[in-house]
C-alpha positions in Angstrom: 3.7 14.6 -24.8 6.8 16.8 -23.9 9.2 15.1 -21.4 10.6 16.8 -18.2 13.5 16.0 -16.1 12.7 14.1 -12.7 12.7 17.2 -10.4 15.3 20.0 -10.6 17.3 19.3 -7.4 20.3 17.3 -7.6 20.4 13.7 -6.5 22.4 12.4 -3.6 24.1 9.2 -2.9 23.4 7.3 0.2 25.9 5.2 2.3 24.8 1.7 2.8 24.4 2.3 6.7 21.7 5.0 5.8 19.7 2.9 3.4 15.9 3.5 4.5 13.5 1.0 6.0 14.6 -2.7 5.7 16.8 -2.3 2.5 20.2 -2.2 4.3 19.4 -5.7 5.8 17.9 -7.1 2.7 19.5 -9.9 0.6 18.8 -7.8 -2.4 20.4 -4.7 -1.1 22.1 -2.8 -3.9 25.6 -1.9 -4.0 24.6 2.0 -4.6 21.7 3.9 -4.1 20.7 7.5 -5.0 17.7 9.6 -4.0 15.9 12.8 -4.2 13.6 14.1 -1.6 13.2 13.1 2.1 13.9 9.6 3.4 11.5 8.2 5.7 12.4 8.0 9.6 13.7 4.7 11.1 10.2 4.0 12.8 8.4 3.9 9.6 7.0 0.6 7.9 7.1 0.0 4.3 4.6 -1.5 2.4 4.9 -2.4 -1.4 1.8 -1.9 -3.3 2.1 -3.2 -6.9 0.2 -4.4 -9.8 -0.4 -4.2 -13.6 0.0 -1.1 -15.8 -3.3 -1.8 -17.4 -5.8 -2.4 -14.5 -9.7 -2.6 -14.4 -12.0 0.6 -14.4 -12.5 0.0 -10.6 -8.7 -0.4 -9.8 -8.4 3.4 -8.9 -11.1 3.1 -6.2 -9.7 0.0 -4.9 -6.2 1.4 -4.5 -7.6 4.5 -2.8 -9.5 2.4 -0.2 -6.5 0.2 0.4 -4.1 3.4 0.9 -6.7 4.9 3.1 -7.0 1.9 5.4 -3.3 3.0 6.3 -4.1 6.3 7.9 -3.2 6.4 11.6 -0.2 4.1 11.1 3.5 4.3 10.3 3.0 2.9 6.9 5.2 4.2 3.9 3.6 3.3 0.5 6.2 2.1 -1.8 5.8 1.4 -5.5 7.4 1.8 -8.9 5.7 5.0 -10.5 4.7 3.1 -13.5 1.3 3.7 -15.0 -1.7 1.9 -13.7 -1.6 0.4 -10.1 1.7 2.0 -9.1 0.6 5.5 -10.0 -2.8 5.0 -8.3 -1.2 4.0 -5.0 1.2 6.9 -5.1 -1.7 9.4 -5.8 -3.9 7.8 -3.2 -1.0 8.2 -0.5 -0.5 11.9 -1.4 -4.2 12.6 -1.1 -4.3 10.8 2.3 -1.3 12.4 3.6 0.7 9.1 3.6 4.4 9.2 2.9 5.3 7.3 -0.5 8.6 6.4 -2.1 8.9 5.7 -5.9 11.8 3.3 -7.0 12.8 3.9 -10.6 14.4 1.7 -13.2 16.5 4.6 -14.5 18.8 7.3 -13.4 17.2 10.1 -11.2 18.1 12.8 -13.8 16.7 10.7 -16.7 13.5 12.4 -18.5 10.0 11.0 -17.7 7.0 11.4 -19.6 4.6 14.3 -18.5 2.1 12.6 -16.0 4.9 10.7 -14.4 7.1 13.6 -14.1 4.3 15.7 -12.5 3.6 12.8 -10.0 7.2 12.4 -9.1 7.6 16.2 -8.2 4.3 16.0 -6.1 6.1 12.9 -4.1 9.0 15.1 -3.3 7.0 18.3 -2.4 5.0 16.1 0.0 7.9 15.0 1.8 8.5 11.6 0.0 11.4 10.2 -2.0 12.5 8.9 -5.3 15.1 6.2 -5.2 17.3 4.5 -8.0 20.4 2.2 -8.0 21.4 4.0 -11.6 23.4 7.2 -11.8 22.5 10.4 -13.4 20.7 9.9 -16.8 21.1 6.3 -17.1 18.3 5.3 -19.3 15.3 2.9 -18.4 16.6 -0.4 -19.9 14.1 -3.2 -19.9 16.3 -5.3 -17.5 16.5 -2.3 -15.1 12.9 -3.2 -13.9 13.6 -6.5 -12.6 16.4 -4.9 -10.6 14.2 -2.2 -9.4 11.5 -4.7 -8.2 13.9 -6.3 -5.8 14.4 -2.9 -4.2 10.8 -2.3 -3.8 10.6 -5.7 -2.0 13.7 -5.0 0.0 12.6 -1.8 1.5 9.2 -3.2 2.7 7.8 -5.5 5.5 5.0 -6.5 3.3 4.3 -6.7 -0.4 0.6 -6.5 -1.7 -0.1 -7.6 -5.4 -3.3 -5.7 -6.3 -4.1 -6.7 -9.9 -1.9 -8.9 -12.0 -2.0 -11.2 -15.1 -0.2 -14.4 -15.1 3.0 -12.9 -16.1 4.1 -9.3 -15.0 6.6 -7.3 -12.8 4.3 -7.4 -9.9 4.8 -11.2 -9.7 8.7 -10.8 -9.8 8.2 -8.4 -7.0 6.1 -11.1 -5.1 8.7 -13.6 -5.7 11.3 -11.4 -4.2 9.2 -10.8 -1.1 8.8 -14.6 -0.7 12.6 -15.3 -1.4 13.0 -13.2 1.9 10.4 -14.7 3.8 8.3 -11.6 4.1 4.6 -11.3 4.1 3.1 -11.5 0.7 -0.5 -10.5 0.3 -2.8 -10.5 -2.8 -6.3 -9.3 -3.7 -8.6 -12.3 -4.9 -10.9 -11.3 -8.0 -12.9 -13.0 -10.2 -11.7 -16.4 -11.4 -12.6 -15.7 -15.0 -10.8 -12.3 -15.1 -7.3 -12.1 -16.7 -6.5 -9.0 -14.6 -6.8 -11.2 -11.5 -5.2 -14.4 -13.0 -1.9 -13.5 -11.2 -3.1 -12.9 -7.9 -5.6 -15.7 -7.7 -2.6 -17.9 -8.7 -0.7 -16.6 -5.7 -3.6 -17.3 -3.5 -4.5 -20.6 -4.9 -0.9 -21.9 -4.4 -0.8 -20.6 -0.8 2.2 -18.3 -1.5 0.1 -15.2 -0.4 -2.6 -14.5 2.2 -5.7 -12.7 0.9 -6.9 -9.3 1.5 -10.9 -9.5 1.2 -11.8 -6.3 2.6 -9.6 -3.2 1.9 -10.1 -1.6 5.1 -8.5 -4.7 6.8 -5.1 -4.3 5.0 -3.4 -2.9 8.3 -4.4 -5.8 10.3 -3.5 -8.6 7.7 -0.2 -7.0 6.9 0.9 -6.5 10.6 0.8 -2.8 10.6 -0.4 -1.6 13.8 -2.3 1.5 14.5 -0.5 4.2 16.4 -3.4 5.2 18.6 -7.0 3.8 19.0 -9.5 6.4 17.9 -12.0 7.5 20.5 -15.6 8.5 19.5 -15.4 11.9 21.1 -12.3 12.6 18.9 -14.0 11.9 15.6 -15.9 15.0 15.5 -12.8 17.1 15.7 -11.3 15.2 12.8 -14.4 15.9 10.6 -15.8 12.4 10.9 -19.6 12.1 11.3 -20.7 8.4 12.0 -24.1 7.2 10.9 -26.9 6.6 13.7 -26.4 2.9 12.9 -22.6 2.8 13.4 -22.9 4.8 16.5 -25.5 2.5 18.0 -23.4 -0.7 17.2 -20.2 0.8 18.4 -21.7 1.9 21.7 -23.3 -1.3 22.3 -20.1 -3.6 21.7 -17.3 -1.2 22.5 -14.4 -3.3 24.5 -15.8 -6.4 23.0 -15.2 -8.5 19.9 -17.9 -10.1 17.8 -18.1 -12.4 15.0 -20.1 -11.3 11.9 -22.8 -14.1 12.4 -23.1 -12.8 16.1 -23.6 -9.3 15.0 -26.3 -10.6 12.5 -28.2 -12.5 15.1 -28.3 -9.5 17.6 -29.0 -6.6 15.2 -31.7 -6.7 12.5 -29.5 -5.7 9.7 -29.1 -7.4 6.3 -25.7 -8.6 5.5 -24.8 -5.8 2.8 -26.0 -3.1 5.2 -24.0 -4.5 8.2 -20.9 -4.8 6.1 -21.4 -1.0 5.2 -21.5 -0.2 8.9 -18.6 -2.2 9.8 -16.5 -0.6 7.2 -17.8 2.8 8.3 -16.3 1.7 11.8 -13.0 0.4 10.4 -12.3 3.4 8.4 -13.0 5.6 11.5 -10.6 3.4 13.5 -13.0 2.3 15.8 -13.2 -1.4 14.7 -10.3 -3.7 13.6 -10.6 -7.2 12.0 -7.5 -9.5 11.9 -9.3 -12.2 9.9 -12.4 -10.6 8.3 -14.6 -12.8 10.6 -14.0 -11.3 14.2 -14.4 -7.7 14.6 -12.6 -5.9 17.6 -14.4 -2.9 18.9 -11.9 -0.2 20.0 -9.2 -2.6 20.5 -10.9 -5.2 22.5 
């Protein structure tokens, strides 16, 4: 496939005082930093979303749900523009209208393969940014990616490892996150699956907190909603709740309930009730901090 430059606009160098998000205060702060595009405002919260380049067939949908859960927050999705999990998260952010930053292990004038070049251009066109500590046309040497991963973590309040084998760059990003005492999250998976062997190891050792339900990511990551949704606002946003979701919300708004309590008080089977709660969480009417208690409209 023909290679293309990473966007045609010239890159710019940042003064250390102007490093975005949490990077300026990070112990892994680079000596120099270059960017193309638009840097996020100071009120934004960075969340690193990383994983394997060779994910499962269901990974793209998982990434979409995780990123969509960040709607209505000040989150910025940060990743490394690699194929697989990185690209899935960048694309999901673009589709959801959430700012995204790609950190590269090469200079910003170095050519990328076709798909990654298109994605880089889309990120800039949507108001996001490309970052690198390497000048001009510096090639993507193997060692650059370890350094790149420390910047991904340094920018972020939280790092989420979505899928990873026992060894991989995502686990290095997780280590950088832990070294700074930041929030480390991981998606649990089938214990027999090699694709989840890395994330399961993080969880088993207690190094990471689990995200069991994609829609609970903001609450587990400590990223607050900007404004609680109201039932009457949903129609104007094109959101149509099911009859059962409306019934449960109207009955419990202003209260918090456990999953068991909801099962006892409504005659829904567990999968059906989970689907209803997911619908309400996506709409912003329900949040869950621990996946056991559900808060109806910020109770």
